[in-house]
C-alpha positions as a LaTeX table, in Angstrom:
\begin{tabular}{lrrr}
\hline
Residue & $x$ (\AA) & $y$ (\AA) & $z$ (\AA) \\
\hline
Met1 & $-9.43$ & $-27.81$ & $-9.19$ \\
Pro2 & $-11.17$ & $-30.97$ & $-7.94$ \\
Ser3 & $-10.80$ & $-33.96$ & $-10.25$ \\
Thr4 & $-14.61$ & $-34.20$ & $-10.54$ \\
Gln5 & $-14.68$ & $-30.77$ & $-12.22$ \\
Gln6 & $-11.73$ & $-31.20$ & $-14.59$ \\
Gly7 & $-13.90$ & $-32.57$ & $-17.40$ \\
His8 & $-15.81$ & $-29.27$ & $-17.52$ \\
Phe9 & $-12.84$ & $-27.02$ & $-18.27$ \\
Val10 & $-10.59$ & $-26.39$ & $-21.22$ \\
Pro11 & $-7.24$ & $-25.06$ & $-20.13$ \\
Val12 & $-5.77$ & $-22.49$ & $-22.47$ \\
Tyr13 & $-2.04$ & $-22.82$ & $-22.98$ \\
Asp14 & $-1.66$ & $-21.14$ & $-26.34$ \\
His15 & $-2.13$ & $-17.41$ & $-26.99$ \\
Glu16 & $-3.16$ & $-16.83$ & $-23.38$ \\
Ala17 & $-2.48$ & $-13.08$ & $-23.49$ \\
Glu18 & $-4.58$ & $-12.68$ & $-26.64$ \\
Trp19 & $-7.54$ & $-14.59$ & $-25.17$ \\
Lys20 & $-7.33$ & $-12.54$ & $-21.98$ \\
Ala21 & $-7.55$ & $-9.38$ & $-24.10$ \\
Val22 & $-10.53$ & $-10.75$ & $-26.04$ \\
Val23 & $-12.54$ & $-11.46$ & $-22.87$ \\
Ser24 & $-11.37$ & $-8.30$ & $-21.04$ \\
Tyr25 & $-9.84$ & $-10.48$ & $-18.35$ \\
Ser26 & $-9.78$ & $-8.68$ & $-15.03$ \\
Ala27 & $-10.93$ & $-11.02$ & $-12.26$ \\
Pro28 & $-8.79$ & $-14.13$ & $-11.75$ \\
Asp29 & $-11.40$ & $-15.78$ & $-9.50$ \\
Asp30 & $-14.16$ & $-15.49$ & $-12.13$ \\
Ser31 & $-14.96$ & $-18.20$ & $-14.61$ \\
Tyr32 & $-14.64$ & $-17.05$ & $-18.23$ \\
Ile33 & $-16.81$ & $-18.88$ & $-20.73$ \\
Val34 & $-16.31$ & $-18.26$ & $-24.42$ \\
Ile35 & $-17.94$ & $-19.75$ & $-27.49$ \\
Ala36 & $-15.66$ & $-19.03$ & $-30.41$ \\
Ala37 & $-15.71$ & $-19.83$ & $-34.10$ \\
Pro38 & $-12.82$ & $-21.84$ & $-35.52$ \\
Asp39 & $-11.19$ & $-18.60$ & $-36.68$ \\
Gly40 & $-11.23$ & $-17.27$ & $-33.10$ \\
His41 & $-14.14$ & $-14.86$ & $-33.58$ \\
Val42 & $-16.06$ & $-14.73$ & $-30.30$ \\
Leu43 & $-19.71$ & $-15.65$ & $-30.77$ \\
Trp44 & $-20.69$ & $-15.39$ & $-27.10$ \\
Gln45 & $-18.95$ & $-14.80$ & $-23.79$ \\
Arg46 & $-19.67$ & $-14.41$ & $-20.12$ \\
His47 & $-17.65$ & $-14.12$ & $-16.96$ \\
Gly48 & $-18.41$ & $-14.06$ & $-13.29$ \\
Ser49 & $-19.80$ & $-16.55$ & $-10.85$ \\
Phe50 & $-21.36$ & $-19.51$ & $-12.54$ \\
Ser51 & $-25.03$ & $-20.05$ & $-11.70$ \\
Asp52 & $-28.10$ & $-21.88$ & $-12.93$ \\
Gly53 & $-29.04$ & $-18.75$ & $-14.89$ \\
Ala54 & $-25.62$ & $-18.58$ & $-16.53$ \\
Tyr55 & $-25.84$ & $-22.26$ & $-17.41$ \\
Gln56 & $-29.27$ & $-21.76$ & $-18.96$ \\
Glu57 & $-27.95$ & $-18.83$ & $-21.02$ \\
Leu58 & $-25.03$ & $-20.97$ & $-22.21$ \\
Lys59 & $-27.36$ & $-23.79$ & $-23.23$ \\
Glu60 & $-29.60$ & $-21.36$ & $-25.15$ \\
Gln61 & $-26.62$ & $-19.94$ & $-27.04$ \\
Ile62 & $-25.36$ & $-23.41$ & $-27.94$ \\
Phe63 & $-28.85$ & $-24.39$ & $-29.12$ \\
Lys64 & $-29.10$ & $-21.26$ & $-31.31$ \\
Leu65 & $-25.67$ & $-21.77$ & $-32.81$ \\
Thr66 & $-26.16$ & $-25.45$ & $-33.54$ \\
Ala67 & $-29.64$ & $-24.82$ & $-34.97$ \\
Asn68 & $-28.08$ & $-22.36$ & $-37.45$ \\
Leu69 & $-25.57$ & $-25.02$ & $-38.50$ \\
Gln70 & $-28.35$ & $-27.47$ & $-39.34$ \\
Lys71 & $-30.06$ & $-25.06$ & $-41.77$ \\
\hline
\end{tabular}
């Protein structure tokens, strides 16, 4: 991974097998993006090629989740 991209990834070293099961991991070349609650409950996920549309969807989900926290 290029050093310019490293700040955009969170490597998972703990419970890797469990997280792979949660996201139905099947394509090692795909990016897997997960928004999870502190207890590990998945609130949103996506995998595949990352695109402008995927980024927009991620931003919308983050906005919705953070808006609910402010209520």
